[in-house]
C-alpha positions as CSV (number, residue, x, y, z in Angstrom):
1,X,19.4,-22.1,-22.6
2,X,17.5,-22.8,-19.4
3,X,14.1,-21.1,-18.8
4,X,14.4,-18.5,-16.1
5,X,12.4,-19.4,-13.0
6,X,9.6,-16.8,-12.3
7,X,9.5,-15.4,-8.8
8,X,6.9,-13.2,-7.1
9,X,7.6,-9.6,-6.1
10,X,5.2,-7.4,-4.1
11,X,4.8,-3.7,-4.7
12,X,2.8,-2.2,-1.8
13,X,1.3,1.3,-2.0
14,X,-0.2,3.7,0.4
15,X,-3.0,5.5,-1.5
16,X,-3.7,9.1,-0.4
17,X,-0.6,11.3,-1.2
18,X,1.1,8.3,-2.8
19,X,-1.1,7.4,-5.8
20,X,-3.5,10.3,-5.5
21,X,-2.7,14.0,-4.8
22,X,-5.1,14.3,-1.9
23,X,-7.3,12.5,0.6
24,X,-9.9,10.5,-1.2
25,X,-12.8,12.1,0.7
26,X,-11.9,15.4,-0.9
27,X,-12.9,14.2,-4.4
28,X,-16.7,14.5,-4.1
29,X,-17.7,13.3,-0.7
30,X,-17.0,16.5,1.3
31,X,-18.6,18.5,-1.4
32,X,-21.7,16.3,-1.2
33,X,-22.1,16.9,2.5
34,X,-21.7,20.6,2.0
35,X,-18.3,21.0,3.6
36,X,-14.9,21.9,2.4
37,X,-11.8,19.7,3.0
38,X,-10.3,21.9,5.7
39,X,-13.6,22.0,7.6
40,X,-14.0,18.2,7.5
41,X,-10.5,17.4,8.7
42,X,-10.5,20.1,11.3
43,X,-13.7,18.6,12.8
44,X,-12.2,15.2,12.6
45,X,-9.1,16.3,14.5
46,X,-11.1,18.1,17.1
47,X,-13.2,15.1,17.7
48,X,-10.1,12.9,18.1
49,X,-8.4,15.3,20.5
50,X,-11.5,16.0,22.6
51,X,-12.1,12.3,23.1
52,X,-8.5,11.1,23.0
53,X,-9.6,8.9,20.2
54,X,-8.2,7.3,17.1
55,X,-8.3,9.7,14.2
56,X,-9.2,7.1,11.6
57,X,-12.2,5.9,13.6
58,X,-13.2,9.6,14.0
59,X,-13.1,10.3,10.3
60,X,-15.2,7.2,9.6
61,X,-17.7,8.2,12.2
62,X,-17.9,11.7,10.8
63,X,-18.5,10.4,7.3
64,X,-21.5,8.5,8.5
65,X,-22.9,11.3,10.7
66,X,-22.4,14.0,8.0
67,X,-23.9,11.8,5.3
68,X,-27.0,11.2,7.4
69,X,-27.3,14.8,8.3
70,X,-27.1,15.9,4.7
71,X,-29.1,13.2,3.1
72,X,-26.2,11.6,1.3
73,X,-26.5,7.8,0.7
74,X,-24.4,5.5,2.9
75,X,-24.9,2.6,0.5
76,X,-21.7,0.8,-0.6
77,X,-22.4,1.7,-4.2
78,X,-22.3,5.4,-3.2
79,X,-18.9,5.1,-1.8
80,X,-17.7,3.3,-4.9
81,X,-19.2,6.1,-7.0
82,X,-17.3,8.7,-5.0
83,X,-14.2,6.7,-5.6
84,X,-14.6,7.0,-9.3
85,X,-14.0,10.7,-8.9
86,X,-10.6,10.3,-7.2
87,X,-7.8,12.0,-9.1
88,X,-4.5,10.2,-9.6
89,X,-0.9,11.3,-10.0
90,X,0.5,11.6,-13.5
91,X,1.3,8.2,-15.0
92,X,-0.4,6.1,-12.3
93,X,-3.0,4.6,-14.7
94,X,-0.3,3.4,-17.1
95,X,2.1,2.4,-14.3
96,X,0.9,-1.1,-13.6
97,X,0.9,-2.5,-17.1
98,X,4.3,-0.8,-17.8
99,X,6.1,-2.2,-14.7
100,X,4.5,-5.6,-15.0
101,X,5.8,-5.8,-18.5
102,X,9.3,-4.9,-17.4
103,X,9.1,-7.4,-14.6
104,X,8.3,-10.2,-17.0
105,X,11.6,-9.5,-18.9
106,X,13.4,-10.2,-15.6
107,X,11.4,-13.3,-14.8
108,X,9.4,-11.5,-12.1
109,X,5.7,-11.9,-11.4
110,X,4.8,-8.5,-9.9
111,X,1.8,-8.3,-7.5
112,X,0.4,-5.0,-6.4
113,X,-1.2,-4.3,-3.0
114,X,-2.8,-1.2,-1.4
115,X,-2.1,-0.6,2.3
116,X,-4.1,2.5,3.1
117,X,-5.9,4.4,5.9
118,X,-8.4,5.5,3.2
119,X,-11.7,3.7,2.5
120,X,-11.6,0.4,0.6
121,X,-14.9,0.9,-1.0
122,X,-13.8,4.2,-2.5
123,X,-10.5,2.7,-3.8
124,X,-12.6,-0.1,-5.4
125,X,-14.3,2.6,-7.4
126,X,-11.1,3.9,-9.0
127,X,-9.9,3.1,-12.5
128,X,-6.9,1.3,-11.1
129,X,-8.6,-1.0,-8.6
130,X,-8.4,-4.0,-11.0
131,X,-4.7,-4.0,-10.8
132,X,-4.5,-4.9,-7.1
133,X,-4.0,-8.3,-5.7
134,X,-5.5,-7.1,-2.5
135,X,-6.7,-3.8,-1.1
136,X,-6.0,-3.5,2.7
137,X,-7.9,-0.4,3.9
138,X,-10.6,0.9,6.1
139,X,-14.1,-0.4,5.5
140,X,-17.6,-0.4,6.9
141,X,-20.1,-3.1,7.9
142,X,-23.3,-3.0,5.8
143,X,-26.8,-4.1,6.7
144,X,-29.2,-6.1,4.6
145,X,-30.0,-3.0,2.6
146,X,-26.2,-2.5,1.9
147,X,-26.1,0.6,4.0
148,X,-23.1,1.3,6.2
149,X,-23.7,1.2,9.9
150,X,-20.4,0.6,11.7
151,X,-16.7,0.4,10.9
152,X,-15.5,-3.0,9.9
153,X,-11.8,-2.3,9.6
154,X,-9.8,0.8,10.7
155,X,-6.3,1.1,9.5
156,X,-4.0,3.6,11.2
157,X,-0.2,4.1,10.8
158,X,0.7,1.2,13.1
159,X,-1.9,-1.3,12.1
160,X,-0.7,-0.9,8.5
161,X,2.3,-3.1,9.5
162,X,0.2,-6.1,10.1
163,X,-0.8,-6.3,6.5
164,X,2.8,-6.5,5.4
165,X,3.2,-9.7,7.5
166,X,0.0,-11.0,5.9
167,X,1.5,-10.4,2.5
168,X,4.7,-12.0,3.7
169,X,2.9,-15.1,4.8
170,X,0.4,-15.2,2.0
171,X,-2.7,-14.5,4.1
172,X,-5.4,-12.7,2.3
173,X,-8.1,-12.5,5.0
174,X,-8.2,-9.3,7.2
175,X,-10.1,-11.2,9.8
176,X,-7.3,-13.8,10.4
177,X,-5.6,-13.6,13.7
178,X,-4.5,-17.2,14.1
179,X,-2.4,-18.2,11.1
180,X,-0.6,-14.8,11.1
181,X,0.8,-15.6,14.6
182,X,1.9,-19.1,13.8
183,X,5.6,-19.8,13.2
184,X,6.6,-20.1,9.6
185,X,10.3,-20.3,8.6
186,X,11.5,-17.5,6.5
187,X,12.4,-19.7,3.6
188,X,8.8,-21.0,3.5
189,X,7.1,-17.6,3.4
190,X,5.6,-17.0,-0.1
191,X,6.6,-13.3,-0.3
192,X,9.9,-12.5,1.5
193,X,10.4,-9.0,2.6
194,X,13.5,-8.9,0.4
195,X,11.1,-9.0,-2.6
196,X,8.9,-6.1,-1.4
197,X,8.9,-2.5,-2.4
198,X,6.8,-0.1,-0.2
199,X,5.6,3.3,-1.6
200,X,4.5,5.9,1.0
201,X,4.2,9.7,1.2
202,X,5.1,10.7,4.7
203,X,5.0,10.2,8.5
204,X,2.0,7.9,8.6
205,X,3.8,5.4,6.5
206,X,7.0,5.4,8.5
207,X,6.4,2.2,10.5
208,X,5.6,0.3,7.3
209,X,8.5,1.7,5.4
210,X,10.8,0.9,8.3
211,X,9.5,-2.7,8.6
212,X,10.1,-3.4,4.9
213,X,13.5,-1.7,4.9
214,X,14.8,-3.4,8.1
215,X,13.7,-6.8,6.8
216,X,15.7,-6.4,3.6
217,X,13.1,-4.8,1.3
218,X,13.1,-1.3,-0.2
219,X,11.0,1.8,0.7
220,X,10.3,4.8,-1.4
221,X,9.1,8.1,-0.1
222,X,6.9,9.7,-2.7
223,X,6.3,13.5,-2.7
224,X,3.9,15.7,-4.7
225,X,2.9,19.3,-4.4
226,X,1.4,18.8,-0.9
227,X,4.4,16.9,0.4
228,X,7.8,18.6,0.9
229,X,10.9,17.2,-0.8
230,X,12.7,18.1,2.4
231,X,10.5,15.7,4.4
232,X,11.3,12.9,2.0
233,X,15.0,13.6,2.2
234,X,14.8,13.7,5.9
235,X,13.4,10.1,5.8
236,X,16.4,9.0,3.9
237,X,18.8,10.7,6.3
238,X,17.0,9.1,9.2
239,X,17.3,5.6,7.7
240,X,13.5,5.2,7.3
241,X,13.5,4.8,3.5
242,X,15.9,4.0,0.7
243,X,14.8,6.5,-1.9
244,X,12.7,9.7,-2.4
245,X,11.0,10.3,-5.7
246,X,8.5,12.8,-7.1
247,X,5.0,11.5,-7.7
248,X,5.2,11.1,-11.4
249,X,4.9,7.5,-12.4
250,X,5.4,8.1,-16.2
251,X,7.9,6.0,-18.1
252,X,11.5,7.3,-17.8
253,X,10.8,9.4,-14.7
254,X,12.7,9.0,-11.4
255,X,10.3,6.6,-9.7
256,X,10.2,4.4,-12.8
257,X,14.0,4.2,-13.1
258,X,14.4,3.6,-9.3
259,X,11.9,0.7,-9.3
260,X,13.4,-0.9,-12.4
261,X,16.8,-0.9,-10.7
262,X,15.4,-2.4,-7.5
263,X,13.7,-5.1,-9.6
264,X,17.0,-5.9,-11.3
265,X,18.6,-6.2,-7.8
266,X,15.9,-8.5,-6.6
267,X,16.4,-10.8,-9.6
268,X,20.2,-10.8,-9.2
269,X,20.0,-11.4,-5.4
270,X,17.7,-14.3,-6.0
271,X,19.9,-15.9,-8.7
272,X,23.0,-15.3,-6.6
273,X,21.5,-17.0,-3.6
274,X,20.2,-19.9,-5.7
275,X,23.7,-20.4,-7.2
276,X,25.3,-20.2,-3.7
277,X,22.8,-22.8,-2.4
278,X,23.5,-25.1,-5.3
279,X,27.2,-25.0,-4.7
280,X,26.8,-25.6,-1.0
281,X,24.6,-28.6,-1.7
282,X,27.1,-30.1,-4.1
283,X,29.9,-29.5,-1.7
284,X,27.9,-31.2,1.1
285,X,27.3,-34.3,-1.1
286,X,30.9,-34.7,-2.1
287,X,32.2,-34.3,1.5
288,X,29.8,-36.9,2.8
289,X,31.0,-39.5,0.3
C-alpha cells in the first residue's frame, strides 16, 4: 500500500473572543493601571472618534500613556507577563495536540497561526503560544532598555487580510512588502486558500473570513457568552462564513466535529485533484503518440 503524501493545512485564529473570552488587556493590564475594562475602552473609542483615528493605534497609545502615568512597566517582559494571565475558552489548551493528531491520521500537517488585533507580546505570554507557526498581531518598537516607545505593527480588521496572503505565499516577515506583491501562480503557492480554515468571533473578522471563504477555504464564526448566536447565524446567512460554533474546543464538541469534517474534505479534494491530474497527464501522453 502506497504511503499517503502529507500536505500542509493552515488553521488561522483571531484571538480575543475566539480563543479567549475577552480582550487580552482585561486580564491584568487594565487593573494594573487602575482602570476597569469599560473605562479603558470608552476612553479608547472617544480618542478615536475625537481625532478620526484608527482605534487600534489609539488603544496602543493609551496603553503606553496609562502605563507611564500609573508607574506600570513598559518593558517587553511585562507585556509577556500580563499575557500569562489571559483566560482561554474551554478546551483550547488541549485543542492543538488533539487536532494535530487527528490531522496526522489523514496525512495532514496542520500549522496554526494567529491573526489578531491584540498585542503579540501578550499572546507570546500565553500557555498556547508554542503551538503557533506565526503570530501576526500588533506590537511595539522597543529601545535599548527593552522599553516600548512606539507602535511597530497595528492590525485592524482590513489589514488582517494581508497576513492571509503572506500565509498563502509562505512569507513570514511582517515587514515584507515586495515578495507579497510579486506574481506567484496559484499552483506554486505553499498554502492554498483551499487548505485554510479561519476562526473568528465577529464583525472585525468579516474581511478575513470572506477572503478565505471566497478563495475556496472555510470560515467558522465562534461565539461565547459575549457574542450572540444570532450574530454568528447572520454571518452564515449573509455568506460571510460557512459555519457557526460555540466556543468550546473540547473533544466531541461542535467545533471539533466541524473541523474534523473540513479536514476530511480537504484531504479528499486534494486526492481527487491529484487523481484527475494523473489521468489528464496519461491521456495527454497517449494522444500525442
